[in-house]
LUMZAMAR-355088 format. One record per residue: x, y, z of N, C-alpha, C in turn. Coordinates in steps of 0.2 Angstrom, whole numbers, plus 2048, in hexadecimal, padded with zeros to 3 digits. Layout:
N
XYZXYZXYZ ...
***
This chain:
91
8F13A71E18F73A21DE8F73A51D7 8FD3A81D38FE3AB1CE8FD3A71C8 8FA3A71C38FB3A11BE8FA3A51B8 8FD3AB1B58FC3AE1AE9023AC1AB 9073A91AB90B3A61A990839F1A4 90439C1A98FF3961A78FA3981A2 8F639D1A68F239F1A18F43A119A 8FA3A41998FC3A71938FC3A018E 8FE39B1918FF39518D8F839318A 8F339318E8ED39218A8EC398186 8EB39E1888E93A31838EE3A617D 8F43A317F8F93A717B8FD3A2176 9043A217490639D17390B399176 90C39117790838F17190238E172 8FC38D16E8F638C16F8F538416F 8F23821758F137C1778EA379174 8E537F1748DE37F1738DF37F16B 8E23801698E23801618E437915E 8E63741628E836F1608E336A15B 8E33651578DF3601538D935F15A 8D535D1568CE35815B8D135215C 8CF3501628D13481648D034315E 8D433E15E8D33391588CF33415B 8CC3341618C932D1628C332D161 8C232615E8BB32515B8B532615E 8B63271648B03281698AD32E168 8B33321678B333B1688AF33B160 8B133915A8B03391558A8338153 8A63311588A032F15689C33415B 89D33716089A33B165898343161 89D34515D89C34B15889734A153 89734215089234214A88B34114E 88C33E15388533E157881346158 88634B15A88435115C882356156 88635315188435614A87D355147 87B34F14887534C14786F34F14A 87134E15086C35115586A359154 86F35B15387036315086B36414A 86D36114586936113F86235F13F 86135A14185A35814385635D147 85936114E85636615285536C14D 85A36D14885A37414585337413F 85136F13D84C36D13984536F13B 84636E14183F37014683E376148 84337A14984338114B840386146 83E38B14883C392143841395143 84339A13F84839E13F84A3A2147 8443A41498463A814F8483A5154 84639D15484A39915A850395158 85339615185839414E85C39A152 85B3A015185E3A51548603A615B 85A3A215E85C3A316686039C168 85F39516486539116486C393164 86C39715E87339915D87639E161 8723A21658763A716A8753A3171 87239D17287339917887A395175 87C39117088238D16F888392171 88639816C88D39E16D88D39F175 88A3A117888A3A218088D39C183 88B39718288D391185895390183 89638F17E89D39017B8A239517E 89E39C17F8A339F1838A439F189 89F39C18C8A03991938A3395194 8A538F1918A838918F8B038B190 8B238F18C8B939218C8BB394192 8B93971968BB39719E8BA3921A0 8B738C19F8B83871A38BE3841A2 8BF38219A8C637E1988CC38319A 8CB38A19A8D138D19C8D138B1A3 8CD38C1A78CF3881B08D03841B1 8CE37D1AD8D03781AB8D73751AA 8DA3791A48E137A1A28E637C1A7 8E33811AA8E73851AF8E837F1B6 8E337C1B88E43781BE8E73721BC 8E73711B78EA36A1B48F236B1B1 8F33701B18F93721AE8FD3741B6 8FB3761BA8FD3781C18FE3711C4 8FA36C1C48FB3661C89013621C5 9023631BE9073601BB90F3631BD 90E3691BE91436C1C191536B1C9 91136B1CC9113691D29133611D5 91135E1D19143561D091A3561CE 91C3581C99233591C692835D1CC 9253621D09293621D592A35F1DB 92435C1DB9253571E192A3521E0 92A34E1DA92D34A1D793634B1D9 9373511D993E3531D993F3531E2 93A3531E693B3531ED93B34B1EE 9383461EB93833F1ED93F33C1EE 93F3381F29453331F294632F1ED 94C3301EB94D32A1E494D3231E6 
***
């Protein structure tokens, strides 16, 4: 299945991944909890383990980008298929 156009939406213009963060209070609360946990952990680490943790976080963030891109393509494709199917439905 060719998905280059859909993938370009993800990586090109418009840039849906560059949107503002969610406004849900649960999201804000979770992000604050993550920030506090990270701060607590960083105070316990040596400079060497801080570097290791940073490399781990960067690696995970890079891998996550691929996961998000795949989910975007699948979700967009599903939306298009649903739209196409709705035109075939009896009124």
